[in-house]
C-alpha positions in Angstrom: 41.5 95.8 102.2 40.1 92.2 102.9 38.2 92.1 106.5 40.6 89.8 107.6 43.7 92.1 107.3 42.9 94.2 110.2 43.0 91.4 113.0 45.9 90.2 111.7 47.7 93.4 111.9 46.2 93.8 115.5 47.2 90.9 116.4 50.9 91.4 114.6 51.3 94.7 116.6 50.1 93.0 120.2 52.6 90.3 119.6 55.3 93.4 119.0 54.1 94.9 122.1 54.6 92.0 124.2 58.0 90.9 122.9 59.1 94.7 123.7 57.5 94.7 127.1 59.4 91.5 127.9 62.8 92.3 126.9 62.3 95.2 128.9 60.7 93.3 132.0 63.4 91.2 131.8 66.6 93.9 131.7 67.6 92.9 128.7 67.1 96.4 127.4 67.5 99.3 130.1 67.1 102.9 129.0 67.2 102.7 125.0 65.3 100.5 122.9 67.5 99.0 119.8 67.2 100.7 116.6 63.9 100.3 114.7 65.9 98.9 111.9 67.2 96.3 114.3 64.2 95.6 115.6 62.3 94.9 112.3 65.3 92.3 111.6 65.1 91.0 115.1 61.2 90.5 114.7 60.6 90.0 110.9 58.1 92.6 111.0 57.8 95.5 108.7 58.6 99.2 109.8 54.6 100.3 109.9 53.9 97.2 112.8 57.2 98.1 114.4 56.1 102.0 114.3 52.3 101.2 115.1 53.6 99.2 118.5 55.9 101.6 119.6 53.4 104.9 119.3 50.4 102.5 121.5 53.9 101.9 123.9 54.7 106.0 123.9 50.9 106.6 124.4 51.0 104.1 127.1 54.1 106.3 128.7 56.3 103.1 128.5 58.4 104.9 126.0 59.1 108.4 124.7 59.7 108.8 121.2 62.6 111.4 120.6 62.7 112.0 116.9 66.6 111.9 115.2 67.8 110.1 118.6 65.5 107.0 119.5 63.1 105.3 121.6 64.1 106.2 125.6 62.3 103.6 128.3 60.4 105.3 130.8 59.4 102.0 132.6 62.9 100.7 133.6 63.1 97.6 135.9 64.3 97.8 139.4 67.3 96.6 140.4 70.8 95.3 139.0 70.5 93.5 135.5 69.1 89.8 135.3 71.4 87.0 134.9 70.1 86.0 131.6 70.8 89.7 130.3 74.3 89.7 132.1 75.0 86.2 130.4 74.6 87.6 127.1 77.7 88.1 124.6 77.7 90.3 121.2 79.3 90.6 118.3 80.1 93.6 116.6 80.8 93.7 112.9 80.9 96.2 110.1 79.0 94.0 107.8 76.1 91.2 108.4 76.9 88.0 108.6 75.7 87.3 105.1 78.0 89.7 103.5 80.9 88.1 105.5 83.5 85.7 104.2 82.7 82.4 104.5 85.3 81.2 106.7 84.3 84.2 108.8 81.0 83.3 108.9 82.0 79.6 110.0 83.3 80.5 112.8 81.0 82.7 114.2 78.4 79.9 114.1 80.8 77.8 116.0 80.8 80.6 118.6 77.0 80.4 119.0 76.9 76.9 119.2 80.0 76.4 121.7 78.0 79.6 123.9 74.8 77.7 123.7 76.1 74.6 125.1 77.0 76.9 128.4 73.8 78.4 128.5 74.9 82.1 126.4 73.7 83.7 123.6 75.2 85.3 121.0 73.6 88.2 119.7 75.3 90.2 116.7 75.0 93.8 115.8 76.5 95.2 112.5 76.5 98.3 110.6 79.3 101.0 109.0 78.4 103.1 110.8 79.9 101.9 114.0 83.3 101.7 111.9 83.8 105.5 110.5 86.1 108.3 111.5 84.7 109.3 114.5 82.4 106.5 115.9 82.1 107.6 119.8 78.2 108.9 119.6 77.1 105.5 117.4 79.1 103.3 120.0 77.6 104.9 123.3 74.2 104.5 121.6 74.8 101.1 120.9 76.5 99.7 124.2 74.5 101.9 126.4 71.0 100.2 124.6 72.2 97.0 124.3 74.5 96.1 127.7 76.3 92.9 127.6 78.4 91.0 129.5 81.0 90.8 126.9 81.4 92.1 123.3 83.8 90.5 120.6 85.0 93.1 118.1 85.6 92.2 114.9 87.1 93.2 111.9 87.5 96.6 113.9 89.7 99.1 113.2 91.5 101.4 115.5 88.9 103.7 116.8 86.8 101.0 117.9 89.4 99.0 119.5 90.6 102.5 121.5 86.9 103.3 122.2 86.1 100.1 124.1 89.2 100.4 126.0 88.7 103.7 126.8 85.2 103.1 128.0 86.6 99.9 129.6 83.8 98.2 128.4 84.1 94.0 128.6 85.5 92.6 125.0 87.8 90.5 123.3 89.2 91.2 120.3 88.8 88.4 117.4 91.7 89.9 115.4 95.2 91.6 116.0 95.2 94.7 118.4 96.8 98.4 117.1 99.7 99.5 118.8 99.0 100.9 122.8 95.6 98.9 122.9 95.1 97.2 125.5 92.4 94.2 124.9 92.4 90.6 124.9 92.8 89.7 121.6 92.6 85.9 119.4 94.0 86.3 115.8 96.5 83.9 113.0 99.9 84.7 113.3 99.8 87.1 110.3 103.4 88.1 110.9 104.9 84.2 110.6 102.6 83.5 107.9 103.9 86.1 106.0 107.6 85.8 106.6 106.9 81.6 105.6 105.1 83.1 102.2 108.2 85.3 101.4 110.6 82.7 102.5 109.0 80.1 100.0 108.6 82.4 97.1 112.4 83.3 97.8 113.3 79.8 97.6 111.9 78.9 94.4 114.0 81.5 93.3 111.8 84.3 92.8 113.7 87.9 93.6 110.9 90.4 93.3 107.6 89.7 94.7 104.8 92.1 95.7 102.3 91.7 98.2 98.6 93.3 97.5 97.0 94.5 100.6 93.7 96.8 101.3 94.1 100.4 102.2 92.0 100.3 105.6 95.0 99.4 107.8 93.9 96.8 109.9 96.2 95.7 112.3 96.2 91.8 111.1 96.9 93.5 107.7 100.1 95.8 109.5 101.1 93.0 110.8 101.0 91.2 107.7 103.1 93.6 106.0 105.8 93.9 108.6 106.4 89.6 108.4 106.3 89.6 104.5 108.8 92.5 104.3 110.9 90.9 106.9 110.7 87.3 105.1 112.2 89.7 102.1 115.1 91.4 104.0 116.2 89.1 106.6 116.7 86.3 103.8 120.0 85.4 102.4 119.4 87.2 99.2 120.7 90.3 98.7 118.7 91.0 95.7 115.7 90.2 96.5 113.3 93.2 96.5 109.6 93.2 98.4 106.9 95.7 96.7 103.6 96.6 99.0 100.8 97.8 96.9 97.3 99.0 98.2 94.0 98.6 96.8 90.6 99.5 98.2 88.7 96.2 98.2 86.9 96.4 95.0 87.7 94.6 91.9 87.9 97.8 89.9 90.5 98.6 92.4 92.5 95.4 92.5 92.6 95.6 88.5 94.4 99.1 88.4 96.8 97.4 90.6 97.5 94.6 88.6 97.6 96.3 85.4 100.2 98.7 86.8 102.5 96.0 88.0 102.4 94.3 84.9 103.8 97.4 83.3 106.6 98.0 85.7 109.9 97.8 83.7 111.0 95.1 86.7 107.6 93.4 87.1 107.3 91.0 90.0 107.4 87.4 89.1 105.2 86.3 92.6 102.6 87.7 94.1 101.0 87.3 97.6 97.5 88.6 98.2 96.0 88.6 101.7 92.3 88.1 101.3 90.9 85.0 99.0 88.2 87.5 97.4 91.1 89.5 96.4 93.1 86.4 94.9 90.2 85.5 92.9 89.9 89.0 91.4 93.5 88.9 91.0 94.0 85.6 89.1 91.0 86.2 86.9 92.6 90.2 85.7 95.5 88.1 85.0 93.8 85.3 82.8 92.5 88.2 80.7 95.7 89.8 80.5 97.1 86.7 79.0 99.4 86.1 82.1 99.4 82.2 83.5 99.4 81.0 87.2 102.3 79.8 88.0 104.2 79.6 84.3 104.3 83.4 84.2 103.8 84.6 88.0 103.3 82.6 90.8 100.4 83.3 93.7 99.6 82.9 97.0 96.5 83.7 99.3 97.6 84.4 102.8 93.9 83.6 104.1 91.8 80.2 102.8 87.8 80.1 102.3 85.9 76.8 101.0 85.5 78.7 96.8 89.4 78.4 96.5 89.1 74.5 96.5 87.5 75.2 93.0 89.9 77.0 91.6 92.0 76.3 88.7 95.1 76.4 89.2 94.7 74.9 92.9 95.7 77.9 95.4 98.8 77.7 97.3 97.0 79.5 100.8 97.1 78.7 104.4 94.1 77.1 106.1 92.7 77.2 109.7 89.8 75.2 110.8 87.0 77.5 111.6 86.3 75.5 115.2 89.6 76.1 116.5 88.8 80.0 116.0 86.1 79.6 118.2 87.6 77.6 120.5 90.6 80.0 121.0 87.7 82.9 121.6 85.9 80.8 123.8 88.0 80.5 126.6 88.9 84.5 127.1 85.4 85.5 126.5 83.8 82.9 129.4 86.7 84.5 131.2 85.0 88.0 130.6 81.7 86.8 131.2 82.5 85.2 134.6 84.5 89.0 135.7 88.0 87.2 135.9 90.9 88.3 134.6 91.6 87.0 130.9 94.6 85.0 132.0 96.4 84.2 128.5 96.0 88.1 126.8 97.3 87.3 123.6 97.1 84.4 121.6 98.0 83.5 118.1 97.1 80.4 115.8 99.3 79.1 113.7 97.6 78.0 110.2 98.4 74.7 107.8 100.1 75.8 104.5 98.6 74.1 101.9 100.7 74.3 99.1 98.5 74.3 96.0 99.2 74.4 91.9 99.4 78.2 92.2 103.6 78.6 92.5 106.5 77.5 90.7 110.1 78.4 89.7 110.3 82.0 87.9 110.8 81.3 84.0 110.6 84.3 82.1 110.2 87.8 83.2 107.1 89.9 83.0 109.0 93.3 82.0 107.7 95.5 79.5 110.1 96.8 76.7 
């Protein structure tokens, strides 16, 4: 080991202890420290460095290290939470920002900037374990250890939404809420978008159209399915038929669904795909199968992302400015932070329809003999 290694290590441990102590003193954490994984990511230190700092704090009786549970704060600040901590806003997502869709990352960055202009901080928490079948223990630890003035719930399933609603944790849903969940929300008008998409395809002459959606059954996807089916059933075309197929959000899973569609005797002449990355999987699978877009089949993507601008033929899709999404969320978040009643409980954004080169009138059937 180099001679200079030990002093550097001691200095880094000391800096880590100083940071943890400051967060405890200001009331940022009042009962439990965040998880070791989260602290390592925040501080950009190794697990060994963090554990050395935690052990020293435990030796000084400032925290208690409880195996399998976490690090309990023993020296808690007196009095109510500080103004600095109370002003924080947290965003909860199943995946880290770098793993989200580009458009989602863009509106999060916009939201961070808008809050910063008002002296507020946005902290992002992520983890699949908060979005499992029974997330209650994980969510309780997360919220108790990281109190915030408002939580933004992103890609939240019904279990997560109901836990926040039942425990009256101040939050705003970035998306649609499930039936019976009374939380303020902001989202695109998925129902209207999908009715419109069905109408566009029917207007071109398609009578058998399919929608490809995720099995997870998020609230926005359920709204999309309802709008798509309504658009077909309520049209002036009694011979029109809507087919809804589900995949597991993997390239292989999407490929299975596409192959199944192409083998149908009455194969669809148009496909409506919810997510842009799945649109790309569908388009490339069709290309591999020798099916041309839009000559043989028309494609529409419900959502937009910057990379779709580089796809040939140019996808038909629905566009929303990420700044608009962030602005829509800002008002209810500020109202929650200030302890006010959210003035507009639910709001929906109408995106812009971008007609690309991926749709055309049906030419021939893809039916197999």
